N, C-alpha and C positions, 0 to 999 in steps of 0.2 A: 537900245537893246539886240539882243544875239537874236540872230537869226530863228535859232528853236524858239524861244520867248513870242515873237514875232507869229511863228506857226501854233503856238499851242493859243496865243491870242485871239487868233484869225476863227481858230474853231469854236472857241467858250462862247464870242458874239453870236453864234449860230446854235444856240443849243439843241432845237428839235431838230434840227436838220443833221447836225453830229450826229445827236444818237440815235436818230430811225440807221443811217449807214453804218455805224456802229454796230447796232445788232443785226444789219443785215450781213456783214462781215461774220459776226461771232457765229450766227446761226448756219451758217457755210462753213465755216470751219468743224464746227460744233458736229455737224454732218459726216464731214469728211474722216475727223479724227474717231468717232462713234462707230461709224459704217465700218472703215477700214479694218478698226481694232479686232471688232467683233466677228470681224470674216478670218482676220488671219486666225482670231481665236476658234475658229470651228475645226479651221485646218490644222494646227496645233493639238486639238480635242484627238481628232482620230486619228492622226499621226500617235500620238502617245497612246493610242489606247492597243496600236498594233504594237510599236516600238516595246514597250514598257514590260512586255512578257516574252520578247525576244523575236516576234516575228520578222522573218526578211523577209520571204515571198506569200504573197497570196494568190490563190489560183482560182476562179469565179466562172461561170455560165459563160462563154462567149455571148458579146451579143446585151447581155442585161441591161438594165438602166442603171443598176448599180448593186450593190454589194448586199441584201436584203431583197430584191426579186431576184436574184440568182437561185440557181438549184441545183447540184453535182452529186452524184453516188458516192453515201458515206466509204463505200468501199474502196472508194481511189484513192487516199489516204496511205492503203498497207501499198498499193503500188508506187507511190511520189514514195515514199521513205524508202523503198529498196534503189532509188535513182542513187550515183557516184556524187561524193557533194552534200547529199539532205542529212543532216544529224537528226532530224524528227519533224511529221509529219502530221497531221492532225484534222478531222474533219469538223467544222465547227458549224454549229446555226446560228445567225442573229437576228432578233426580233425588236421592234421597238412597241412597247406595249404598256398597258396601265399595271401598275404595281399598287395593292392596297385600294384608298382612297383619290383617284383622278391622281395619281402620281406617274407620270409616263418618266418609262426608266428604257436603257438600252441590257437587254438579256441573252445572255450567251448561253450555250447551252455545248458541253463539254463531254466525248467519251473520260471514263474512270482512269485511261491513262496517258489523258492527256499535256504538252509538256507545258503548257499556259498554268497549270497549277504551283509550279514553280515558283511563279511570278507574285502571287498572292500569298496573304501570310491571315491564317485564323486567327481571330483573336479573341473569339468567344467561339464556344461549340465546335460544330466538326462541320465538313462538305457532305454535302447529298451523297445519300447511297440510295439502291433500288430495296431495300425495304423498306425506304420511307411513306410509299405507296402504303393505301390501305383502303380500307370501305368509306373512310370518311373525310384522304384527301389525297388530293391527284397524285402529290409527293414531296420530295423536299427539293428547298431553295435555299441559298445561300446570298445573305447580302450586304451589300458595300457598307462602307459604317457610316457613310455621308449617308445613304440612302437609309439606313437604319435608325438612324439618327431622326431624319426627318418624320419616317411614318411613327417613332417611338414604340419602336417593335425590338422582339431579345428571343434568344435561341426558344424555343419552345412554344412561340406565337404562330398565328397563320395569318396569312394574307392573300385575298383574292390577285389568282396572275390567271389570265385565260378565262376570266369569270368562273374560275374554279378555285377552291382554296388549297394553297401550300402550305405543307408546315416548315417555318424557318428554322433550319438545321443551324446556320452560324452566321458570323459576321466577320467579313475579313478586310483585311488592309491590303492597299493596293496602289500602284503610281499611275496618277493621272485622274484626271475632271471626272471623266465619264466610267470609267472604273469605280472610282469610289461611290457613287451615285447608281451604280449598276448592281445586275445580280447574276449568279450562277446555278443551274440546275443540271441534270444527268441529259445527253444530247436526247437519250432515248423517251424522258417524260417530255420530252420540246418535242419530240417528233409523233406524238401519238397526243400532244394536246392543238398540234397544229395540222394533224392531218398531213404528214408528210414522213412515213417511214421508209430509212434507209436512206433519206436524205440528207444532207447541210445544204447552207450557203454557199459555202467556201472551204478548202483548204489549205489550210495554214502553215507553211513550210516555215521551219529555222535551219540555216547551213552550218557547217563545219564554220571552227572559230576560226582556224589557222589556213581560211584562204584568200589569196589577194582580191584586189579588187578586180581586176583581170577575170583570174579563177571563178567568184561569183557571178558575174556576168557570163561564162561560159555554162554554168548551172544553169543559171535562170534558160539561157537560151534553148539548153540542151533541155529541160523541160516544156517549154514551149514547143518544139520541135516534136516532143513524144508525147504529147497530150495535144494536137492542133484544135481540139473544138474545143478548148478552155482558155482562157484569160490569165496570163501566167505575167504578173508584176511585182518587180519590186515595190513593199511597201511603200516609198514615198514617190513613187509614180500613181501607183494606183493613187492615192490621195489626194496629189495633184491633179490626175483624172476624173477625180470623182465628180459624177453632174451635176448634184445638188452645188458641190463647192463651186463650182466654176457657173453656175448659175446666179449664188451670191455676191461672187466676185464680180460679174457683170451686175449685176445691179447696185453693188454697193459704190462701182466708179461711173456710173450713169448717173444716178442722187448726188452723188460728189462733184460731179463736172456740173451739172444740171445748177447745182445749188451756186459752186465757184465761181460760175458766169454769169447770175445774176446779180451775186455780190459786187463783182466787178464792174458790169454795167451802174448799181446802183452809186458806188464810187465815182467813175466815171461821170454821171448826171450830177452827183452834185460836188464836183471838181467843174466842172463845165458852169454849172452857176455861179457857184462862186467867182470862178475869173471875171465872168460876164458882171457881176454885180460891183465887180474890185476894178473894173478896166482904170477907171481914173486915176486909183491908188497906183494902181500898176504904171499906169503911164508918168504920174510925180517921180514914183522912183527912177524910171529910168531918165526922168528931165534932171532928176539931180544929179545924176551918174553913176546909176546902179546899171553895174555892167549886167548883159542877157541872161549868164551863167547864174549868179546871182539870184534874180528874179526867177531863175526856175527854180532855184533847189530851196526856196522858201515854202514854195507850192507842192514840193516835192514831200518837203517836211512833214506839211499839212496832209497830205497823202498817206505819210509814213506813220504817224502817232494815229491816225484814224485806226489805221487796220493792224499795227499793232496794236492796240487796247483792244481791238475787236478780237483779233485773233487770240490772244490770252484768256480773254473771258470764254472765245469760242472751246478755246483746248481744255480751257477746266468745267465748262458744262460737256463739252464730249463724254471724257473721262467719267462726267459724273455720272450720264444721260447709259455711257456705254455698259458698266456696273449696276446701274439698277435695271436694265433689259437682263444682262445674265444673271441675274437675283429674281427675277420673275417667277411666278414658279410655272407656267408653260415653258419656259427654257432652263430653269435652274438645273444644273446636272449634264446639260450638254457642253456648254459652253465657258470658259472665262477668258475675258478680254486679254488680246495681248498687245497692250501700249507703251511701248518703249521709248528711248530717248531720239533716236532716229525719228521714230511717225512722228514726235512731238516737233521737232525740228523742221520736219517736211512740213507741218503744217504751219510754222509759225514763217517759212519762209514763204510758203504759198499767200498766206496773208500780206505780209510785205510787199510782195511781187504785186498784187492787187492793187493794193497803195501806188507802188509807184508807176504802173504801168498806167493805171487810170490818174493819176496826177500829173502825167508826164503831156499826154496828147494836149489837153488846154492851156498847160502852163508855156510847154513851146511855143504853139499858137499866138499865147496871148505876148511873149515874151518879141515875137516880132513884127509887133505893130509899133505904126511909128506914134512916141509919146505925144508931140505935137499934134499929131491930126487928130489922137481921142483927145486931148486938152482942147480941142476949136469944137470939140461933136462932132465930130465925122465918125 
């Protein structure tokens, strides 16, 4: 038999132990793939939400925990727009709230001249206008195509937002998961419903297209110097420093690390028990002339086959879990997992590493023992 055949035979001789260890590896790899994929998806969703509408810089209240809790004057946008290198600036108010029946979405309030309207396309109806407010409704709202589909509404219908009725004036298409599952309304209507007159949560800035990277950095530094009481961040940096995302990253890595370490201990325990039970067999291998390296390779192959199978199952389970979570009612519309070939390769390498390390330690110890002493019962 080949070394591979011997390794597979030894694994199948102990199905319960092999199966439980394989399950532990699969759960660890599944946790790693799902958590990292979802966390990367959150980061991608946030970045896509700003970059898809051409936002280069986000200005928020200095010290605010996140962009949604920030408060800045609406009038600040006009002053920012006068800075050299700035193509356009607009106040923006963002809120996470319920739209319709228990469907949580991200709603953005823009003034009529906001440059963000250029990045969304009305596919039915129109954008909200001041005249949409009446005695029966608080104002107008445009819904992302996927949100409208989930709510099964069309222009002319009404939805509850901020616990009051809003008229659906239009349906729009846009790039980005959050935009497609979000909604747009007039800044004034949102200010009225959230009791934030003349306020916004941020000022979003589009820089001139012909600026070099150095010139873009100079404009951003100039904005920071001119407005010292505000946090001025390039979009990518703002997303990276987003507090909730940093917490999600930490939790993902902590849980993944604990799961992987648990799987490594399980493999180490399994291989140690296997080696201890087969001391006589290993001694015979040495007695008939097997070199130490070949004995170690057989045991390493057992660990590699065990964790390779567990890793493949874990990858499949992790991908499935990530998409199930992303499609759950409480999360849908905010994230789509980012699981690429690089992540899957790292997951497989991690699983194989667990197997090789867990198998090598007991294998090396067993190969060092004197075969004659073992066969004499010592």
